[in-house]
Phi, psi and omega in degrees: 000138184278142185302326184299333181295321179296320181293319185281329190248013186303325183287350182268352183300132180228161174260105184298331181294338182268355182282144174265160173068034179299137182293147174284162180298135182292142174283119183216144173234143181226139179148143182055033176072025179237132178228113182250134178221143181293144171245125183253147172263131177231146182273127172272208183287133176251103184083172189289337186243356189252135180232131173247135180282163184297151180228109189285350182247017179107172184249147180287325184254113186285355180269356183297144166291144188222164165246147178251124189236160175230145180262129177244169169235130185232138173092180177229114356293160184294138176243135179289132179223134178255133180223152174290136175269120195229115177269009179255002178212173189239347184270150166260129173212158184225171173068063169297154177274110189296327183298332181245019185279347186086341179220066190299320180292317178298313179302317184288348179284350179256143175289146174257160182280121177268096185298332184288345183265000182259122181281349184252000182287139177230143175280142177259341183080021181227159182211166179210161162245123178251125178250134181248177176302330177221111177094173180202166178216137167262126187224158176248133183272135176227174170235146178190175174289133174234120183249136169247103189064229182272355181272123182253129173264121183274144173053041179283131175282132174207168183257145171249122186296138175250312172228143175204158182219134173062027173226114187270349183221146175298174190227136168253105180275137181233015181274168170298161175304130185257359180229184187304140187299334184291344181262004187267161174220189180281105178286172185303314181296321176298316183294324177301325179280311185295334178263012171075019181276330172222166187276326183210166181283078182212145179205158175244146185232126182231090187286320182069167176283165190284353173279348187250113183279005190259024173294164182203159165243134180240107177281123179078018181201171179230146174247106183288352175275009184238014177205167183251134171072204184275163174267125179273121180278124180236115181298137172287129185290146173295144180308328180292345181261002185254155181300325185267341185078007180266151180272090179236186180278065177274132171225174182259122172272128187254358178187164178210154181195190181215141170245115185283161181304333180277003178096351179294129182250131178236133181228142181287164166294168182300133177228168174225097183240116174293130176224147173240146189266116189234103180288347179274355179251130181293319187257169169257148179231120189230161178308149189308315183296319180291316178303314180294318181296319179293312181301315181292340183281343181282134182302123175073013183295139175237132181274125170265105188292336181289325181258337184087358181277143166269117178271139178225159172297134183298339177295340178299328180295345178268355180278170192268007183285175178210154169261129190247131180240133188243134178230099183057252183261011185240131172251129173254112181266118180261111181302149176312319184301328181270347185258358181251138183241127176272104185276340176202168184305115178076008179241113185240147178232155173287137189280049179214142174231163184272144167204137174251010183254305184224085179298135184228136168255106182264207186296332179296339172264314189294340177299335183256000185245144167257122187234130173254121181259111181250093185288324182296318182261004176055054175223148163249144179239125188239146172208165176288126181289148178202186179209106181223034181119201181212133177210103185276134178234132184286143167267121184271213178236169179095185187300319182254044184300318179279117185290152177276085183245158178247139179297147181281346185274156178236165180111164178079149178258114185294326181207069183292145177288137183269147177270339179219161178271132177269116185280100184252013184238347185265121172281131188230159174286145179302137181262340183213095186257132178240178178270164181299131181268314181225104180295135175090001178299135184209172179297138181284314188286164181290338185077184186288155174293131182260313184216159175231136176244115182275138185227131169256151180136159184283168180290348178264000181280168181294142179273154172291157174266146182239131178293114185287344180276310183261342184084359181285148180262147176242146188285149171258351177203173182292145182282090186229005182212156176230161179292137177268136179288150176208160179293149178306140177090354178249162180288137176270359180217128187298322180233086192300331186246011181245003184246132180290146179293141179227133180223171175251165175281137178252132172258113182283139173247111184268000000 
C-alpha cells in the first residue's frame, strides 16, 4: 500500500465494530458461470425531516420510497460494504461523507470501508468527480479484492469517496461506459467476464416490491421462477438515437395505459418514446403528456404544482389498479401498490414526475418488471415479474447468449385488449390542483450519472472544491489533462505523488 493513501484518507478511518446496521452476508451461488446475490430494499428519507434506518428483513410499509442495495465484501480481510445497485451509471465507489449526504443518520447506519485495514489495497494515482442526477462525489481510485458472495474479483478498480453531497450510500454501477473511452477502466461487469466468473456481460435484475426481501441480481444467469411468460427482446438504442446522446440502457416504449380498480383497461395508441431503465432512481420521469395522463387517472389525485407530484390518498395503494407500460408485444403492469410512494406519514404521491428531456423508468416501474440486461449484444429482455420458485439458467456468450426461455409463473394478461383509449399525447391543463403537502419532497435515489471529471494526480494532492449548494465543481487548475486508462492493479499515473491535480468544471443537472 502506498504511503500517500494514509496521508490523504486519514480522516476517513472508521471503526467497523462500532457501526450499526452491518449488512448480512450476501446470498450468492457460483458455478457454471452464474452468480446470484440478494438485492435488498431499504427506506431512505421520507419527506424533508424524516429518516428511517435500514431494515435488513424488508419494510413494513410497502408504499415507502426505497433504495435497492447489494452487499459486497472488499479488501483483505474482507469488510462488508453496502452499495446501491445502479443501472444508470458505471463506476463502483464507497464511503459517502455522511455529514453532507442529506440523510446523515441513514448514511451512518451502514459500515464504511476502512482502507487502512486491507493488506491488498493499492493506490492508482487517479481521481474523479462523478455527478449524478442528484448529488455528486469526489473520489480517489484504488484497487483491491471485491467479492460478491464467494466470487472474488481481483485487482478491481473502484473509488473511495473524499467529498460527496446528497448521496447516502455508495454505488455499484452496471451501465455501459457513459463517457469518453479514454477515461475508462475495467468496470465490475467487465471484470466478472475477463476473470472467468461469468460468460458475458449480462445480468438479470429482480427488484421486487419493498415488502419482499428476496429480490436478486444474477450475473450471468436468469431465474425462470421469477417471471411470467416469454422475455421480450428490446434493442438498446444507439447513443445517437437517444435524447442525451449517452450510451445507457435506452429502449423504446411503444405504449402506456391504465387498468382501473374496477377492471376497465385503457391503452394508448402506438407511440415511440425512448426510455432508459435506471435502478438507481426511485421515481419514473416521463414526457409531460404521459405524466399528466397517469396522474389524472388516479382516483382523487391532486397536483401540487410547486413539486410536480400528484398526491393521492394512501388507501389508493390498496386498490387493484395498475399502470401499464408496453414494449412491442409485452405489457408490464405495475400495481398501484408499487407505483405509489409514501413521502411522509399518511402522505402519498404517484411515482412519476415530468420530463421532456430524458425519460426514465426507475424503481416505481422496475419493481414490477423482470429485466435481463445484455450489454454484449445490446439488448434488454423484459417480462412481468412474479415469484413461483427458483430455476437458474446460464447466460452463455455469443449472439444468442440470452436463452429463449419462458417463465415458470402463470397469471397476468401480457397484452389485454383495452376498452378505451388512454390519451398519452395531449398536454392538458391541471384538473385538480391542491396545495403542497410536504415541502421539499424529492427523489430518494441518485438518478443517472450526468458527468465525469477526469483528474490526474496523486492521492496526496489538493482536492477540487465542490459547491455545496449546487453540487457543481470548480477547478483547482487549468483543464489540460485527463486520466489515462490502465489495467487493474497497475498505476494509472506514472508519478502518483509528483503531479498536481487537474480537473474540469462540472455543470450539474438536477
